[in-house]
C-alpha positions as CSV (number, residue, x, y, z in Angstrom):
1,M,13.2,20.1,16.2
2,N,11.0,21.8,14.0
3,K,8.5,19.2,12.0
4,V,6.6,21.8,10.2
5,Y,6.9,22.4,6.5
6,P,5.4,25.4,4.0
7,D,4.0,23.0,2.0
8,A,4.6,19.0,0.5
9,K,7.4,19.8,-1.7
10,S,9.7,21.2,0.9
11,A,8.5,18.4,3.4
12,L,9.5,15.8,1.0
13,D,13.2,17.6,-0.2
14,G,15.5,15.3,0.2
15,L,13.6,12.6,1.3
16,L,12.8,10.8,-2.5
17,K,15.1,8.9,-4.8
18,D,14.5,6.7,-7.4
19,G,13.6,2.9,-7.0
20,M,12.8,3.6,-3.3
21,M,10.0,2.3,-1.2
22,I,6.7,4.5,0.1
23,M,3.9,3.4,2.1
24,S,0.4,5.5,1.2
25,G,-2.2,5.4,3.7
26,G,-5.7,5.3,3.2
27,F,-8.5,2.7,1.8
28,G,-10.3,3.8,-1.5
29,L,-10.1,7.3,-1.5
30,C,-10.6,7.7,2.4
31,G,-7.8,9.0,4.6
32,I,-5.2,9.2,1.5
33,A,-2.6,11.8,1.5
34,E,-3.2,13.5,-1.8
35,T,-1.5,16.3,-1.6
36,L,2.1,14.9,-0.2
37,S,1.3,11.9,-2.9
38,D,1.1,14.7,-5.6
39,A,4.1,16.3,-4.7
40,I,5.5,12.8,-5.4
41,R,4.5,13.0,-9.2
42,D,5.6,16.1,-9.3
43,S,9.3,15.4,-8.0
44,G,9.8,13.2,-11.2
45,V,10.9,9.9,-9.2
46,K,10.5,7.0,-10.6
47,G,11.2,3.0,-10.0
48,L,8.8,3.1,-6.9
49,T,7.7,0.1,-5.0
50,V,4.3,1.4,-3.3
51,V,2.6,-0.4,-0.5
52,S,-1.2,0.7,-0.1
53,N,-4.0,-1.0,0.1
54,N,-5.1,0.0,-3.3
55,A,-4.0,2.8,-5.9
56,G,-7.2,5.2,-5.3
57,V,-9.6,5.6,-8.3
58,D,-9.0,6.6,-12.3
59,G,-6.9,10.1,-12.0
60,I,-6.7,10.8,-8.2
61,G,-4.2,9.7,-5.3
62,L,-1.9,7.3,-6.6
63,S,-3.5,6.7,-10.1
64,R,-2.0,9.8,-10.8
65,L,1.6,8.1,-10.3
66,L,0.6,5.3,-12.4
67,E,-0.4,7.9,-15.4
68,T,3.4,9.2,-15.0
69,R,4.8,5.5,-15.4
70,Q,6.5,6.4,-11.9
71,I,5.8,3.2,-9.9
72,K,7.3,0.2,-10.9
73,K,5.7,-2.4,-8.1
74,M,2.8,-2.5,-6.3
75,I,2.3,-4.1,-2.7
76,S,-1.6,-4.2,-2.4
77,S,-4.5,-5.8,-1.6
78,Y,-7.0,-4.4,-4.0
79,V,-7.2,-3.4,-7.8
80,G,-10.9,-3.2,-8.2
81,E,-11.9,0.5,-9.1
82,N,-8.9,1.7,-10.7
83,K,-9.0,0.6,-14.5
84,L,-5.3,1.7,-15.1
85,F,-4.1,-0.2,-12.3
86,A,-5.5,-2.9,-13.6
87,Q,-4.7,-2.4,-17.2
88,Q,-1.3,-1.6,-16.5
89,Y,-0.5,-5.2,-14.4
90,L,-2.6,-7.0,-17.2
91,A,-0.3,-5.6,-19.7
92,G,3.2,-6.7,-17.7
93,E,3.9,-3.1,-17.5
94,L,3.3,-3.3,-13.4
95,E,4.6,-5.4,-10.7
96,L,2.1,-6.5,-8.3
97,E,2.7,-8.7,-5.2
98,F,-0.8,-9.2,-4.0
99,N,-1.2,-9.7,-0.4
100,P,-5.1,-10.7,1.8
101,Q,-6.2,-7.4,3.3
102,G,-5.1,-8.7,7.2
103,T,-2.1,-10.0,5.9
104,L,-1.2,-6.6,4.4
105,A,-2.2,-4.9,7.7
106,E,0.3,-7.5,9.9
107,R,2.8,-7.1,7.1
108,I,2.6,-3.4,7.7
109,R,2.5,-3.4,12.2
110,A,4.9,-6.0,12.0
111,G,7.5,-3.8,10.2
112,G,6.8,-1.1,12.2
113,A,7.3,-3.4,15.5
114,G,11.0,-4.8,14.1
115,I,9.4,-7.8,13.5
116,P,11.2,-9.3,10.2
117,A,8.8,-12.2,9.8
118,F,5.8,-14.5,11.0
119,Y,3.5,-17.1,10.4
120,T,-0.2,-16.9,9.2
121,K,-2.9,-19.6,8.2
122,T,-3.9,-17.2,5.4
123,G,-3.7,-18.3,1.7
124,V,-2.1,-21.9,2.9
125,G,-2.8,-24.0,-0.1
126,T,-3.4,-21.1,-2.4
127,L,-1.3,-19.2,-4.9
128,I,-0.6,-16.6,-1.7
129,A,1.8,-19.8,-0.6
130,E,3.8,-20.4,-3.5
131,G,7.4,-19.8,-2.8
132,K,7.0,-19.2,0.7
133,E,8.3,-21.1,3.6
134,V,5.5,-23.4,4.8
135,K,5.6,-24.7,8.5
136,E,3.5,-26.8,10.7
137,F,2.1,-25.5,14.3
138,D,-0.2,-27.8,16.1
139,G,-0.7,-29.8,13.1
140,E,-1.8,-27.1,11.2
141,K,0.6,-25.1,8.5
142,Y,1.2,-21.9,8.2
143,I,3.0,-19.6,5.3
144,M,5.9,-17.2,6.3
145,E,5.1,-13.3,5.7
146,R,7.8,-11.2,5.8
147,G,7.3,-7.4,7.6
148,L,7.2,-4.7,5.5
149,F,9.6,-1.4,6.4
150,A,9.8,1.4,3.9
151,D,12.1,4.5,3.2
152,V,9.2,7.2,3.5
153,A,5.4,6.7,5.3
154,I,2.9,9.6,4.1
155,V,-0.1,9.7,5.7
156,H,-3.2,11.9,6.1
157,A,-4.9,12.7,9.6
158,W,-7.8,15.0,10.6
159,K,-5.6,17.0,13.6
160,G,-1.9,16.9,14.3
161,D,0.2,19.2,17.0
162,T,3.6,21.0,16.0
163,A,5.3,17.9,17.8
164,G,3.8,15.8,15.2
165,N,0.9,14.0,17.2
166,L,-1.8,12.4,15.2
167,V,-5.6,12.4,15.5
168,Y,-7.1,10.5,12.8
169,R,-10.9,10.7,12.0
170,K,-13.2,7.5,11.9
171,T,-12.6,5.4,8.6
172,A,-9.9,7.6,8.0
173,R,-7.6,6.0,10.2
174,N,-7.5,3.0,8.5
175,F,-3.8,2.1,7.3
176,N,-2.9,5.5,8.5
177,P,-1.3,4.5,11.9
178,M,0.6,1.2,11.1
179,M,2.0,3.2,8.1
180,A,2.9,5.9,10.2
181,T,5.3,3.1,12.5
182,A,7.0,1.7,9.4
183,A,9.3,3.8,7.5
184,K,12.4,5.5,7.7
185,V,10.8,8.7,7.8
186,T,6.8,9.6,8.1
187,V,5.5,12.6,6.7
188,A,2.0,13.7,7.5
189,E,-0.5,16.2,6.1
190,V,-3.1,17.2,8.7
191,E,-6.2,19.2,8.2
192,H,-6.0,21.3,11.2
193,L,-2.6,21.7,12.7
194,V,-2.4,22.7,16.4
195,P,0.3,24.4,18.5
196,A,1.9,21.3,20.8
197,G,-0.1,20.4,23.9
198,E,-3.4,21.0,22.4
199,I,-4.7,17.4,21.6
200,D,-5.3,15.4,24.6
201,P,-3.3,12.5,25.2
202,D,-5.6,10.5,25.3
203,H,-6.9,11.4,22.3
204,I,-3.5,10.5,20.2
205,H,-3.1,8.2,17.4
206,T,0.1,8.3,16.2
207,P,2.3,9.7,18.9
208,G,4.8,12.4,17.2
209,I,8.0,10.3,17.8
210,F,7.2,8.5,14.6
211,V,6.4,11.7,12.6
212,K,9.2,13.8,11.3
213,R,8.0,16.1,8.9
214,I,4.2,17.5,8.8
215,I,2.0,19.9,7.1
216,E,-1.5,21.8,6.9
217,V,-3.7,21.0,4.0
218,G,-7.0,21.8,5.2
219,T,-10.3,20.2,5.0
220,G,-10.1,20.1,1.2
221,K,-12.8,18.0,-1.1
222,K,-13.7,15.1,0.5
223,R,-14.3,12.7,-2.6
224,I,-16.8,9.8,-2.3
225,E,-15.6,6.5,-5.2
226,F,-19.7,5.6,-5.4
227,R,-22.5,7.6,-3.8
228,N,-25.7,5.1,-4.0
229,T,-29.1,6.3,-3.0
230,R,-32.5,4.5,-2.6
231,P,-35.2,6.3,-4.5
232,R,-37.2,8.3,-2.1
233,P,-41.1,7.2,-2.0
234,A,-43.7,9.8,-3.8
235,A,-44.4,12.5,-1.2
């Protein structure tokens, strides 16, 4: 089975439809599948539910799908750095299912593991618990959270091989490995593509069995949300 595609458009061909759920890896701008998200924007698909920690920053990543009004709902844990995200939500133009970050991570992991729901203490007695089942275990209250499983997951890795095995680099690992397991089809963009067998099995973070399609995008530009430096003392 050939998993390697020449570009993002061909890798997504036949997968996209209006109203679908897409998981998008990354945290801020670290480890986002920017090439694939741009291809989703260019496809014109709309009414999307997108599971992502946040939506990048204005003008980059998923924010470009917000600009074109292709996203109907975000399932996220952070809005902060994206003004358009906040504006659309506050104006009632974008649905938002807000999650504590650990809960979001566990919902994704559970979906990938075939676990439909689980209980957590996080959010008990807050707005997060509204409308959710509350159950008591050992004298403590817990709320039920549903696992998440998407139609398509898009992830970014540092290295991949032609069999779909992936290696993430440092903090770019973030949500990518969990999301790669939690979708009907996972499409990966990698900076370096190597022949199958060239990656040490002990170094593989996502086994190729989870990845159906893969493209090579090169290193590209490493974007930084904020660059903070300390004043240097005079020489």
